[in-house]
C-alpha positions as a Markdown table, in Angstrom:
| # | Residue | x | y | z |
|---|---|---|---|---|
| 1 | Unk | -23.6 | 9.8 | 16.3 |
| 2 | Unk | -20.5 | 11.0 | 18.2 |
| 3 | Unk | -17.2 | 11.8 | 16.9 |
| 4 | Unk | -15.4 | 8.5 | 17.8 |
| 5 | Unk | -18.4 | 6.5 | 15.9 |
| 6 | Unk | -17.8 | 8.3 | 12.6 |
| 7 | Unk | -14.1 | 7.7 | 12.8 |
| 8 | Unk | -14.6 | 4.0 | 13.8 |
| 9 | Unk | -17.0 | 3.5 | 11.0 |
| 10 | Unk | -14.6 | 4.6 | 8.4 |
| 11 | Unk | -11.5 | 3.0 | 9.8 |
| 12 | Unk | -13.2 | -0.3 | 10.4 |
| 13 | Unk | -14.3 | -0.2 | 6.7 |
| 14 | Unk | -10.8 | 0.5 | 5.7 |
| 15 | Unk | -9.3 | -2.2 | 7.9 |
| 16 | Unk | -12.0 | -4.8 | 6.4 |
| 17 | Unk | -11.0 | -3.7 | 2.8 |
| 18 | Unk | -7.3 | -4.1 | 3.8 |
| 19 | Unk | -8.1 | -7.6 | 5.1 |
| 20 | Unk | -9.9 | -8.5 | 1.8 |
| 21 | Unk | -6.9 | -7.2 | -0.3 |
| 22 | Unk | -4.4 | -9.5 | 1.8 |
| 23 | Unk | -7.0 | -12.4 | 1.4 |
| 24 | Unk | -7.1 | -12.0 | -2.4 |
| 25 | Unk | -3.2 | -12.4 | -2.5 |
| 26 | Unk | -3.4 | -15.5 | -0.2 |
| 27 | Unk | -6.0 | -17.2 | -2.1 |
| 28 | Unk | -3.7 | -17.2 | -5.3 |
| 29 | Unk | -1.3 | -19.4 | -3.4 |
| 30 | Unk | -3.6 | -22.5 | -2.9 |
| 31 | Unk | -5.2 | -22.0 | -6.4 |
| 32 | Unk | -1.8 | -21.8 | -8.3 |
| 33 | Unk | -0.8 | -25.0 | -6.6 |
| 34 | Unk | -4.0 | -26.8 | -7.5 |
| 35 | Unk | -3.7 | -25.5 | -11.1 |
| 36 | Unk | -0.2 | -26.7 | -11.4 |
| 37 | Unk | -1.1 | -30.1 | -10.2 |
| 38 | Unk | -4.2 | -30.0 | -12.7 |
| 39 | Unk | -6.7 | -31.1 | -9.8 |
| 40 | Unk | -9.5 | -29.6 | -11.6 |
| 41 | Unk | -8.8 | -31.0 | -15.0 |
| 42 | Unk | -8.3 | -27.6 | -16.6 |
| 43 | Unk | -5.0 | -28.4 | -18.3 |
| 44 | Unk | -3.6 | -24.8 | -18.1 |
| 45 | Unk | 0.0 | -24.4 | -19.3 |
| 46 | Unk | 2.7 | -23.0 | -17.0 |
| 47 | Unk | 2.6 | -19.9 | -19.0 |
| 48 | Unk | -1.0 | -19.5 | -18.4 |
| 49 | Unk | -0.2 | -20.0 | -14.7 |
| 50 | Unk | 2.4 | -17.4 | -14.9 |
| 51 | Unk | 0.1 | -14.9 | -16.3 |
| 52 | Unk | -2.6 | -15.6 | -13.7 |
| 53 | Unk | -0.1 | -15.2 | -10.9 |
| 54 | Unk | 1.0 | -11.8 | -12.1 |
| 55 | Unk | -2.5 | -10.8 | -13.1 |
| 56 | Unk | -3.3 | -9.0 | -9.7 |
| 57 | Unk | -0.3 | -6.6 | -10.4 |
| 58 | Unk | -0.2 | -5.8 | -13.9 |
| 59 | Unk | -3.6 | -4.2 | -13.9 |
| 60 | Unk | -3.1 | -2.4 | -10.5 |
| 61 | Unk | -2.3 | 1.1 | -12.3 |
| 62 | Unk | -5.6 | 1.1 | -13.8 |
| 63 | Unk | -7.1 | 1.0 | -10.2 |
| 64 | Unk | -5.1 | 4.0 | -9.4 |
| 65 | Unk | -6.9 | 5.6 | -12.1 |
| 66 | Unk | -10.1 | 4.5 | -10.9 |
| 67 | Unk | -9.2 | 6.2 | -7.5 |
| 68 | Unk | -8.8 | 9.5 | -9.5 |
| 69 | Unk | -12.8 | 9.6 | -9.3 |
| 70 | Unk | -12.2 | 10.3 | -5.7 |
| 71 | Unk | -11.2 | 13.9 | -6.7 |
| 72 | Unk | -14.5 | 14.4 | -8.7 |
| 73 | Unk | -17.1 | 12.6 | -6.5 |
| 74 | Unk | -15.5 | 12.2 | -3.1 |
| 75 | Unk | -13.7 | 9.5 | -1.4 |
| 76 | Unk | -16.5 | 7.3 | -0.3 |
| 77 | Unk | -18.1 | 6.1 | -3.6 |
| 78 | Unk | -14.9 | 5.0 | -5.4 |
| 79 | Unk | -14.3 | 2.9 | -2.4 |
| 80 | Unk | -17.8 | 1.2 | -2.7 |
| 81 | Unk | -17.5 | 0.9 | -6.4 |
| 82 | Unk | -14.2 | -0.9 | -6.2 |
| 83 | Unk | -15.5 | -3.3 | -3.4 |
| 84 | Unk | -18.5 | -4.3 | -5.7 |
| 85 | Unk | -15.9 | -5.0 | -8.2 |
| 86 | Unk | -14.1 | -7.3 | -5.8 |
| 87 | Unk | -17.4 | -9.2 | -5.1 |
| 88 | Unk | -17.9 | -9.7 | -9.1 |
| 89 | Unk | -14.4 | -11.0 | -9.6 |
| 90 | Unk | -14.9 | -13.7 | -6.9 |
| 91 | Unk | -18.0 | -14.8 | -8.5 |
| 92 | Unk | -16.5 | -15.1 | -11.8 |
| 93 | Unk | -13.3 | -16.9 | -10.3 |
| 94 | Unk | -15.6 | -19.5 | -8.4 |
| 95 | Unk | -17.3 | -20.2 | -11.9 |
| 96 | Unk | -13.9 | -20.2 | -13.8 |
| 97 | Unk | -13.5 | -22.9 | -16.4 |
| 98 | Unk | -10.8 | -21.6 | -18.8 |
| 99 | Unk | -7.9 | -19.2 | -18.9 |
| 100 | Unk | -10.0 | -16.4 | -20.2 |
| 101 | Unk | -12.2 | -16.6 | -17.1 |
| 102 | Unk | -9.2 | -16.4 | -14.7 |
| 103 | Unk | -7.7 | -13.6 | -16.5 |
| 104 | Unk | -10.8 | -11.7 | -16.5 |
| 105 | Unk | -11.1 | -12.4 | -12.8 |
| 106 | Unk | -7.5 | -11.4 | -12.1 |
| 107 | Unk | -7.8 | -8.2 | -14.3 |
| 108 | Unk | -10.9 | -6.9 | -12.4 |
| 109 | Unk | -9.3 | -8.0 | -9.0 |
| 110 | Unk | -6.0 | -6.0 | -10.0 |
| 111 | Unk | -8.1 | -2.9 | -10.9 |
| 112 | Unk | -10.2 | -3.1 | -7.8 |
| 113 | Unk | -7.1 | -3.8 | -5.5 |
| 114 | Unk | -5.2 | -0.9 | -7.0 |
| 115 | Unk | -8.0 | 1.4 | -6.3 |
| 116 | Unk | -8.6 | 0.3 | -2.7 |
| 117 | Unk | -5.1 | 0.3 | -1.7 |
| 118 | Unk | -4.8 | 3.9 | -3.0 |
| 119 | Unk | -7.9 | 5.0 | -1.5 |
| 120 | Unk | -7.1 | 3.2 | 1.8 |
| 121 | Unk | -3.9 | 5.2 | 2.1 |
| 122 | Unk | -5.4 | 8.6 | 1.2 |
| 123 | Unk | -8.5 | 8.2 | 3.3 |
| 124 | Unk | -6.7 | 6.9 | 6.4 |
| 125 | Unk | -4.5 | 9.9 | 6.3 |
| 126 | Unk | -7.5 | 12.3 | 5.9 |
| 127 | Unk | -9.6 | 10.7 | 8.6 |
| 128 | Unk | -7.0 | 10.7 | 11.3 |
| 129 | Unk | -5.2 | 13.1 | 13.4 |
| 130 | Unk | -1.4 | 13.9 | 13.3 |
| 131 | Unk | -0.7 | 12.1 | 16.6 |
| 132 | Unk | -2.5 | 8.8 | 15.4 |
| 133 | Unk | -2.1 | 9.0 | 11.6 |
| 134 | Unk | 1.1 | 6.9 | 11.6 |
| 135 | Unk | -0.4 | 4.3 | 13.8 |
| 136 | Unk | -3.7 | 4.0 | 12.0 |
| 137 | Unk | -1.9 | 4.0 | 8.5 |
| 138 | Unk | 0.3 | 1.1 | 9.8 |
| 139 | Unk | -2.9 | -0.8 | 10.9 |
| 140 | Unk | -4.5 | -0.2 | 7.6 |
| 141 | Unk | -1.7 | -0.8 | 5.3 |
| 142 | Unk | 0.2 | -3.6 | 7.0 |
| 143 | Unk | -1.5 | -5.5 | 10.1 |
| 144 | Unk | -5.0 | -5.8 | 8.4 |
| 145 | Unk | -3.6 | -7.2 | 5.1 |
| 146 | Unk | -1.2 | -9.4 | 7.1 |
| 147 | Unk | -4.2 | -10.9 | 9.0 |
| 148 | Unk | -6.1 | -11.3 | 5.8 |
| 149 | Unk | -3.1 | -13.1 | 4.1 |
| 150 | Unk | -2.5 | -15.4 | 7.1 |
| 151 | Unk | -6.3 | -16.6 | 7.4 |
| 152 | Unk | -6.5 | -16.8 | 3.5 |
| 153 | Unk | -3.5 | -19.1 | 3.5 |
| 154 | Unk | -4.8 | -21.2 | 6.4 |
| 155 | Unk | -8.3 | -21.5 | 4.6 |
| 156 | Unk | -6.5 | -22.4 | 1.5 |
| 157 | Unk | -4.9 | -25.5 | 3.3 |
| 158 | Unk | -8.4 | -26.7 | 4.4 |
| 159 | Unk | -10.7 | -26.0 | 1.6 |
| 160 | Unk | -10.8 | -26.1 | -2.2 |
| 161 | Unk | -9.7 | -22.8 | -3.7 |
| 162 | Unk | -13.5 | -22.2 | -5.2 |
| 163 | Unk | -14.8 | -22.6 | -1.7 |
| 164 | Unk | -12.1 | -19.9 | -0.4 |
| 165 | Unk | -13.3 | -17.6 | -3.2 |
| 166 | Unk | -16.8 | -17.9 | -2.0 |
| 167 | Unk | -15.8 | -17.3 | 1.6 |
| 168 | Unk | -13.8 | -14.2 | 0.5 |
| 169 | Unk | -17.0 | -12.3 | -0.8 |
| 170 | Unk | -17.9 | -11.7 | 3.0 |
| 171 | Unk | -15.1 | -9.4 | 4.0 |
| 172 | Unk | -15.7 | -7.4 | 0.6 |
| 173 | Unk | -19.2 | -6.8 | 1.4 |
| 174 | Unk | -18.2 | -4.5 | 4.3 |
| 175 | Unk | -16.2 | -2.3 | 2.0 |
| 176 | Unk | -19.7 | -1.7 | 0.0 |
| 177 | Unk | -22.0 | -1.4 | 3.1 |
| 178 | Unk | -20.0 | 0.8 | 5.7 |
| 179 | Unk | -18.4 | 3.5 | 3.7 |
| 180 | Unk | -22.1 | 4.5 | 2.5 |
| 181 | Unk | -22.7 | 5.5 | 6.2 |
| 182 | Unk | -19.6 | 7.4 | 6.6 |
| 183 | Unk | -19.2 | 11.3 | 6.5 |
| 184 | Unk | -17.3 | 12.6 | 3.5 |
| 185 | Unk | -13.5 | 13.5 | 3.8 |
| 186 | Unk | -13.2 | 17.0 | 5.3 |
| 187 | Unk | -10.0 | 17.4 | 3.2 |
| 188 | Unk | -11.7 | 16.7 | -0.1 |
| 189 | Unk | -14.5 | 18.9 | 0.8 |
| 190 | Unk | -12.1 | 21.8 | 1.6 |
| 191 | Unk | -10.3 | 21.2 | -1.8 |
| 192 | Unk | -13.6 | 21.9 | -3.4 |
| 193 | Unk | -14.5 | 25.0 | -1.6 |
| 194 | Unk | -17.2 | 23.4 | 0.5 |
| 195 | Unk | -15.9 | 24.8 | 3.7 |
| 196 | Unk | -19.3 | 24.7 | 5.8 |
| 197 | Unk | -19.6 | 21.0 | 4.9 |
| 198 | Unk | -15.9 | 20.8 | 5.6 |
| 199 | Unk | -16.3 | 22.1 | 9.1 |
| 200 | Unk | -19.2 | 19.8 | 9.9 |
| 201 | Unk | -17.5 | 16.8 | 8.7 |
| 202 | Unk | -14.3 | 17.5 | 10.4 |
| 203 | Unk | -16.1 | 18.0 | 13.7 |
| 204 | Unk | -18.0 | 14.6 | 13.5 |
| 205 | Unk | -14.8 | 13.0 | 13.0 |
| 206 | Unk | -12.3 | 14.7 | 15.3 |
| 207 | Unk | -14.7 | 16.3 | 17.8 |
| 208 | Unk | -14.5 | 20.0 | 19.1 |
| 209 | Unk | -11.0 | 19.9 | 21.1 |
| 210 | Unk | -8.9 | 23.1 | 20.8 |
| 211 | Unk | -6.2 | 21.3 | 18.9 |
| 212 | Unk | -8.5 | 19.7 | 16.3 |
| 213 | Unk | -10.2 | 23.3 | 16.0 |
| 214 | Unk | -6.8 | 24.6 | 15.1 |
| 215 | Unk | -6.1 | 22.0 | 12.6 |
| 216 | Unk | -9.6 | 22.7 | 11.0 |
| 217 | Unk | -8.9 | 26.4 | 10.8 |
| 218 | Unk | -5.4 | 25.9 | 9.0 |
| 219 | Unk | -7.0 | 23.6 | 6.6 |
| 220 | Unk | -9.8 | 26.0 | 5.6 |
| 221 | Unk | -7.1 | 28.9 | 5.6 |
| 222 | Unk | -4.8 | 27.1 | 3.2 |
| 223 | Unk | -7.5 | 25.9 | 0.8 |
| 224 | Unk | -9.0 | 29.3 | 0.7 |
| 225 | Unk | -5.6 | 30.8 | 0.0 |
| 226 | Unk | -4.9 | 28.2 | -2.9 |
| 227 | Unk | -8.5 | 29.0 | -4.4 |
| 228 | Unk | -8.0 | 32.6 | -4.4 |
| 229 | Unk | -4.5 | 31.8 | -6.0 |
| 230 | Unk | -6.1 | 29.8 | -8.5 |
| 231 | Unk | -8.6 | 32.3 | -9.6 |
| 232 | Unk | -6.0 | 35.0 | -9.9 |
| 233 | Unk | -3.7 | 32.9 | -11.9 |
| 234 | Unk | -6.5 | 31.2 | -14.0 |
| 235 | Unk | -5.6 | 27.6 | -12.7 |
| 236 | Unk | -8.9 | 26.4 | -11.3 |
| 237 | Unk | -9.3 | 23.4 | -13.6 |
| 238 | Unk | -7.3 | 20.2 | -12.7 |
| 239 | Unk | -5.6 | 20.3 | -16.1 |
| 240 | Unk | -4.4 | 23.9 | -15.3 |
| 241 | Unk | -3.3 | 22.8 | -11.7 |
| 242 | Unk | -1.2 | 19.8 | -13.2 |
| 243 | Unk | 0.4 | 21.9 | -15.9 |
| 244 | Unk | 1.5 | 24.5 | -13.1 |
| 245 | Unk | 2.9 | 21.7 | -10.8 |
| 246 | Unk | 5.0 | 20.3 | -13.8 |
| 247 | Unk | 6.7 | 23.5 | -13.6 |
| 248 | Unk | 7.5 | 23.4 | -10.0 |
| 249 | Unk | 10.6 | 22.2 | -8.3 |
| 250 | Unk | 8.6 | 20.6 | -5.3 |
| 251 | Unk | 6.7 | 18.5 | -7.8 |
| 252 | Unk | 9.5 | 16.7 | -9.2 |
| 253 | Unk | 11.2 | 16.4 | -5.9 |
| 254 | Unk | 8.1 | 14.6 | -4.6 |
| 255 | Unk | 7.7 | 12.3 | -7.7 |
| 256 | Unk | 11.4 | 11.4 | -7.5 |
| 257 | Unk | 10.9 | 10.5 | -3.7 |
| 258 | Unk | 7.8 | 8.6 | -4.8 |
| 259 | Unk | 9.6 | 6.6 | -7.4 |
| 260 | Unk | 12.1 | 5.4 | -5.0 |
| 261 | Unk | 9.7 | 4.4 | -2.4 |
| 262 | Unk | 7.7 | 2.3 | -4.8 |
| 263 | Unk | 11.0 | 0.7 | -6.2 |
| 264 | Unk | 11.9 | 0.0 | -2.5 |
| 265 | Unk | 8.5 | -1.7 | -2.0 |
| 266 | Unk | 8.8 | -3.8 | -5.1 |
| 267 | Unk | 12.6 | -4.8 | -4.5 |
| 268 | Unk | 11.7 | -5.7 | -0.8 |
| 269 | Unk | 9.7 | -8.6 | -2.3 |
| 270 | Unk | 6.6 | -7.8 | -0.2 |
| 271 | Unk | 4.1 | -9.3 | -3.1 |
| 272 | Unk | 6.6 | -11.7 | -4.8 |
| 273 | Unk | 7.5 | -13.3 | -1.5 |
| 274 | Unk | 4.0 | -13.4 | -0.2 |
| 275 | Unk | 2.9 | -15.3 | -3.3 |
| 276 | Unk | 5.8 | -17.2 | -3.9 |
| 277 | Unk | 7.4 | -17.7 | -0.3 |
| 278 | Unk | 6.2 | -21.4 | 0.2 |
| 279 | Unk | 8.0 | -22.2 | -3.1 |
| 280 | Unk | 11.2 | -20.3 | -2.0 |
| 281 | Unk | 11.2 | -22.2 | 1.2 |
| 282 | Unk | 10.6 | -25.6 | -0.4 |
| 283 | Unk | 13.5 | -24.9 | -2.7 |
| 284 | Unk | 15.8 | -23.5 | 0.1 |
| 285 | Unk | 15.2 | -26.6 | 2.4 |
| 286 | Unk | 14.4 | -29.4 | 0.0 |
| 287 | Unk | 11.4 | -30.4 | 2.0 |
| 288 | Unk | 7.9 | -30.2 | 0.5 |
| 289 | Unk | 5.9 | -29.2 | 3.7 |
| 290 | Unk | 3.5 | -26.5 | 2.3 |
| 291 | Unk | 1.6 | -26.3 | 5.5 |
| 292 | Unk | 4.7 | -25.7 | 7.8 |
| 293 | Unk | 6.0 | -23.0 | 5.3 |
| 294 | Unk | 2.8 | -21.2 | 5.0 |
| 295 | Unk | 2.6 | -21.2 | 8.9 |
| 296 | Unk | 6.3 | -19.9 | 8.9 |
| 297 | Unk | 5.9 | -17.2 | 6.5 |
| 298 | Unk | 2.6 | -15.8 | 7.8 |
| 299 | Unk | 4.0 | -16.0 | 11.3 |
| 300 | Unk | 7.2 | -13.9 | 10.1 |
| 301 | Unk | 4.9 | -11.3 | 8.6 |
| 302 | Unk | 2.5 | -10.9 | 11.4 |
| 303 | Unk | 5.1 | -10.6 | 14.0 |
| 304 | Unk | 6.7 | -7.8 | 11.8 |
| 305 | Unk | 3.6 | -6.0 | 11.3 |
| 306 | Unk | 2.7 | -6.2 | 15.0 |
| 307 | Unk | 6.1 | -5.1 | 16.0 |
| 308 | Unk | 5.6 | -2.0 | 13.7 |
| 309 | Unk | 2.7 | -0.7 | 15.6 |
| 310 | Unk | 5.0 | -0.4 | 18.6 |
| 311 | Unk | 7.8 | 1.2 | 16.8 |
| 312 | Unk | 5.7 | 3.9 | 15.3 |
| 313 | Unk | 4.3 | 4.7 | 18.5 |
| 314 | Unk | 7.7 | 5.2 | 20.1 |
| 315 | Unk | 10.1 | 6.2 | 17.5 |
| 316 | Unk | 10.1 | 8.7 | 14.6 |
| 317 | Unk | 9.1 | 7.5 | 11.2 |
| 318 | Unk | 12.7 | 8.4 | 9.9 |
| 319 | Unk | 14.3 | 6.3 | 13.0 |
| 320 | Unk | 11.9 | 3.4 | 12.1 |
| 321 | Unk | 12.6 | 3.5 | 8.3 |
| 322 | Unk | 16.3 | 3.4 | 8.4 |
| 323 | Unk | 17.2 | 1.4 | 11.4 |
| 324 | Unk | 15.0 | -1.4 | 10.4 |
| 325 | Unk | 15.6 | -0.9 | 6.7 |
| 326 | Unk | 19.4 | -1.1 | 6.7 |
| 327 | Unk | 19.4 | -3.8 | 9.1 |
| 328 | Unk | 17.0 | -5.8 | 6.9 |
| 329 | Unk | 19.4 | -5.3 | 3.8 |
| 330 | Unk | 22.2 | -6.7 | 5.9 |
| 331 | Unk | 20.3 | -9.7 | 6.8 |
| 332 | Unk | 19.6 | -10.3 | 3.2 |
| 333 | Unk | 23.2 | -9.9 | 2.3 |
| 334 | Unk | 24.2 | -12.5 | 4.9 |
| 335 | Unk | 21.4 | -14.7 | 3.5 |
| 336 | Unk | 22.9 | -14.5 | 0.3 |
| 337 | Unk | 26.4 | -15.3 | 1.3 |
| 338 | Unk | 25.0 | -18.3 | 3.3 |
| 339 | Unk | 23.2 | -19.8 | 0.3 |
| 340 | Unk | 26.3 | -19.1 | -2.0 |
| 341 | Unk | 28.8 | -20.5 | 0.4 |
| 342 | Unk | 26.8 | -23.0 | 1.9 |
| 343 | Unk | 25.0 | -24.6 | -0.8 |
| 344 | Unk | 24.3 | -28.4 | -0.2 |
| 345 | Unk | 25.3 | -28.0 | 3.5 |
| 346 | Unk | 22.4 | -29.6 | 5.3 |
| 347 | Unk | 23.0 | -27.8 | 8.8 |
| 348 | Unk | 22.7 | -24.4 | 7.3 |
| 349 | Unk | 19.0 | -25.0 | 5.6 |
| 350 | Unk | 17.3 | -23.9 | 8.7 |
| 351 | Unk | 19.7 | -21.1 | 9.3 |
| 352 | Unk | 18.8 | -19.7 | 6.0 |
| 353 | Unk | 15.1 | -20.2 | 6.7 |
| 354 | Unk | 15.7 | -18.2 | 10.0 |
| 355 | Unk | 17.4 | -15.5 | 8.3 |
| 356 | Unk | 14.7 | -15.1 | 5.7 |
| 357 | Unk | 12.2 | -15.1 | 8.6 |
| 358 | Unk | 14.3 | -12.2 | 10.3 |
| 359 | Unk | 14.1 | -10.2 | 7.0 |
| 360 | Unk | 10.3 | -10.7 | 6.9 |
| 361 | Unk | 10.0 | -9.5 | 10.2 |
| 362 | Unk | 12.3 | -6.4 | 9.9 |
| 363 | Unk | 10.8 | -5.3 | 6.5 |
| 364 | Unk | 7.3 | -5.7 | 7.8 |
| 365 | Unk | 8.3 | -3.8 | 11.1 |
| 366 | Unk | 9.6 | -0.6 | 9.4 |
| 367 | Unk | 10.2 | 0.0 | 5.7 |
| 368 | Unk | 6.9 | -1.4 | 4.3 |
| 369 | Unk | 4.5 | 0.3 | 6.6 |
| 370 | Unk | 6.4 | 3.6 | 6.8 |
| 371 | Unk | 7.0 | 4.1 | 3.0 |
| 372 | Unk | 3.2 | 3.1 | 2.4 |
| 373 | Unk | 2.1 | 5.7 | 5.2 |
| 374 | Unk | 4.3 | 8.2 | 3.6 |
| 375 | Unk | 2.4 | 7.9 | 0.1 |
| 376 | Unk | -0.6 | 9.2 | 1.9 |
| 377 | Unk | 1.3 | 12.1 | 3.3 |
| 378 | Unk | 3.5 | 13.9 | 1.0 |
| 379 | Unk | 1.3 | 15.0 | -1.9 |
| 380 | Unk | -0.3 | 18.1 | -2.1 |
| 381 | Unk | -4.2 | 17.9 | -1.6 |
| 382 | Unk | -5.3 | 19.3 | -4.9 |
| 383 | Unk | -3.2 | 16.8 | -7.1 |
| 384 | Unk | -3.0 | 14.0 | -4.6 |
| 385 | Unk | -4.8 | 11.4 | -6.5 |
| 386 | Unk | -3.1 | 12.1 | -9.9 |
| 387 | Unk | 0.3 | 11.7 | -8.2 |
| 388 | Unk | -0.6 | 8.6 | -6.8 |
| 389 | Unk | -1.9 | 7.4 | -10.4 |
| 390 | Unk | 1.6 | 8.1 | -11.8 |
| 391 | Unk | 3.1 | 6.1 | -8.9 |
| 392 | Unk | 0.7 | 3.4 | -9.3 |
| 393 | Unk | 1.7 | 2.8 | -12.9 |
| 394 | Unk | 5.3 | 2.6 | -11.6 |
| 395 | Unk | 4.3 | 0.2 | -8.8 |
| 396 | Unk | 2.4 | -1.9 | -11.1 |
| 397 | Unk | 5.2 | -2.1 | -13.5 |
| 398 | Unk | 7.8 | -2.8 | -11.0 |
| 399 | Unk | 5.6 | -5.7 | -9.2 |
| 400 | Unk | 4.6 | -7.3 | -12.5 |
| 401 | Unk | 8.2 | -7.3 | -13.6 |
| 402 | Unk | 9.3 | -8.7 | -10.3 |
| 403 | Unk | 6.7 | -11.5 | -10.4 |
| 404 | Unk | 7.3 | -12.4 | -14.1 |
| 405 | Unk | 11.0 | -12.2 | -13.9 |
| 406 | Unk | 11.6 | -13.7 | -10.6 |
| 407 | Unk | 11.6 | -17.5 | -11.7 |
| 408 | Unk | 13.7 | -16.4 | -14.8 |
| 409 | Unk | 16.3 | -14.5 | -12.6 |
| 410 | Unk | 16.3 | -17.2 | -10.1 |
| 411 | Unk | 17.2 | -19.9 | -12.7 |
| 412 | Unk | 20.0 | -17.6 | -13.8 |
| 413 | Unk | 21.7 | -16.3 | -10.9 |
| 414 | Unk | 20.0 | -18.4 | -8.0 |
| 415 | Unk | 18.3 | -17.1 | -4.9 |
| 416 | Unk | 21.5 | -15.7 | -3.5 |
| 417 | Unk | 22.0 | -13.6 | -6.5 |
| 418 | Unk | 18.5 | -12.3 | -6.6 |
| 419 | Unk | 18.6 | -11.6 | -2.7 |
| 420 | Unk | 21.9 | -9.7 | -3.1 |
| 421 | Unk | 20.4 | -7.6 | -6.2 |
| 422 | Unk | 17.5 | -6.7 | -4.1 |
| 423 | Unk | 19.4 | -5.7 | -1.3 |
| 424 | Unk | 21.6 | -3.4 | -3.6 |
| 425 | Unk | 18.3 | -1.7 | -5.1 |
| 426 | Unk | 16.7 | -1.3 | -1.5 |
| 427 | Unk | 19.9 | 0.3 | -0.1 |
| 428 | Unk | 20.2 | 2.7 | -3.1 |
| 429 | Unk | 16.6 | 3.6 | -2.7 |
| 430 | Unk | 17.0 | 4.2 | 1.2 |
| 431 | Unk | 19.9 | 6.6 | 0.8 |
| 432 | Unk | 18.1 | 8.7 | -1.9 |
| 433 | Unk | 14.9 | 8.6 | 0.1 |
| 434 | Unk | 16.9 | 9.8 | 3.2 |
| 435 | Unk | 18.1 | 12.9 | 1.1 |
| 436 | Unk | 14.5 | 14.2 | 0.4 |
| 437 | Unk | 12.5 | 12.9 | 3.3 |
| 438 | Unk | 11.7 | 15.3 | 6.5 |
| 439 | Unk | 10.1 | 13.8 | 9.7 |
| 440 | Unk | 6.5 | 13.8 | 9.3 |
| 441 | Unk | 5.2 | 12.2 | 12.6 |
| 442 | Unk | 3.2 | 14.6 | 14.6 |
| 443 | Unk | 2.7 | 16.9 | 11.6 |
| 444 | Unk | -0.7 | 17.9 | 10.1 |
| 445 | Unk | -1.0 | 17.3 | 6.3 |
| 446 | Unk | -1.2 | 21.0 | 5.8 |
| 447 | Unk | 2.2 | 21.3 | 7.6 |
| 448 | Unk | 3.7 | 18.5 | 5.4 |
| 449 | Unk | 2.3 | 20.1 | 2.2 |
| 450 | Unk | 3.8 | 23.5 | 3.2 |
| 451 | Unk | 7.1 | 22.1 | 3.9 |
| 452 | Unk | 7.5 | 20.4 | 0.6 |
| 453 | Unk | 6.2 | 23.6 | -1.3 |
| 454 | Unk | 8.2 | 26.2 | 0.9 |
| 455 | Unk | 10.8 | 24.4 | 3.0 |
| 456 | Unk | 9.3 | 25.5 | 6.2 |
| 457 | Unk | 6.5 | 23.7 | 8.3 |
| 458 | Unk | 5.0 | 27.1 | 9.8 |
| 459 | Unk | 1.8 | 27.6 | 8.0 |
| 460 | Unk | 1.3 | 31.2 | 9.4 |
| 461 | Unk | 4.7 | 32.2 | 7.8 |
| 462 | Unk | 3.7 | 30.3 | 4.6 |
| 463 | Unk | 0.5 | 32.3 | 4.3 |
| 464 | Unk | 2.2 | 35.7 | 4.2 |
| 465 | Unk | 2.5 | 37.6 | 1.1 |
| 466 | Unk | 6.0 | 36.8 | 0.1 |
| 467 | Unk | 5.2 | 32.7 | 0.3 |
| 468 | Unk | 1.7 | 32.3 | -0.3 |
| 469 | Unk | 2.4 | 32.2 | -4.3 |
| 470 | Unk | 4.4 | 29.0 | -3.7 |
| 471 | Unk | 1.3 | 27.4 | -2.2 |
| 472 | Unk | -0.2 | 26.5 | -5.6 |
């Protein structure tokens, strides 16, 4: 099998998994509508339905914990295990007859989605080259879920939600079968001192070009240096490595950066708006046309994610993030003003919808894909999954809070108030991210790690006697 085949196998499986994740969130929309109208005679209360709606997010952090297995057994098997869990939860959901069945299904799905989301980001970064990493991370984290969401919404308008649950099993099966035939991550192998296997895996994925050979040699050099330093300082166990990291300034800079990234992702309303967008548009226009609103929302998201593929190829990551991010915030502020000052004005309704559409397009074309990609780039290899677990707790907390509090806050301050509040949180987050974030496009994961630890990108200089102690 050639180098491209190995890369295609893994990236296609990751794309299918991301598509499946988007499908899961989309299926909720049709199911919630059916449960609210009691079409199945299940007699669930509004409180029950709120917990079902938020069930996908509040258990996410446990999925990030499941992803920590990848530090022990490699990247592939946790991916397979979490995909098996997705199939199991679809079967439970298909058979669900009471609130406990729904909650069990949502709990399993939330854990599995959290694990697969985390692993998708980590694995995509490790299986792609510096030149294409941003593009493929964008495809995996944004485009594939957007397509899954759009198709899930479309099928939800045609079929009963139980039928959609059965259909949803098929993309999940790809995440079980294909990773089994993929080679292991060379970065993980190097971190475990398995350098011969690392070299073989790396060449199967990236080939034998001079550029890839140079990247491989730097990967091995850095990991060998860190292993020697760990033996000298008696920090070979993960507990010792984490305890050492807790005493390092770079670690807290990265955690702070990660917290503001997750805060932005939650405040941007990516999950809340995806699940509740049709209800928001119905309230804003006063017209209960669910099919039209679903098509509009999915079109906005798909246009944005498609545009992001172009932007990350043409511009630097920082330029994409801040140009689209601040513009999206400005649009949200304008929308808030239109809703407040133009309440009840018939002609403004579709202006508001258009502004919301522009906001969706802007956030999906820049901030969302760039920030999710950064989560796969900024953390040191030896503690990457543990940092992601901590941020997974933060992200799960923020997302769950946003879903549970969204209707409450909306009733209190209206859509104009909640949009203005979100814009304020996102603007603050962008300012603080900008203070900590270097340009990562075109840099290897080793260069990025070295920069955060030593403030330089030059690996050879970082490996000299004066600086190599900083690599732990």
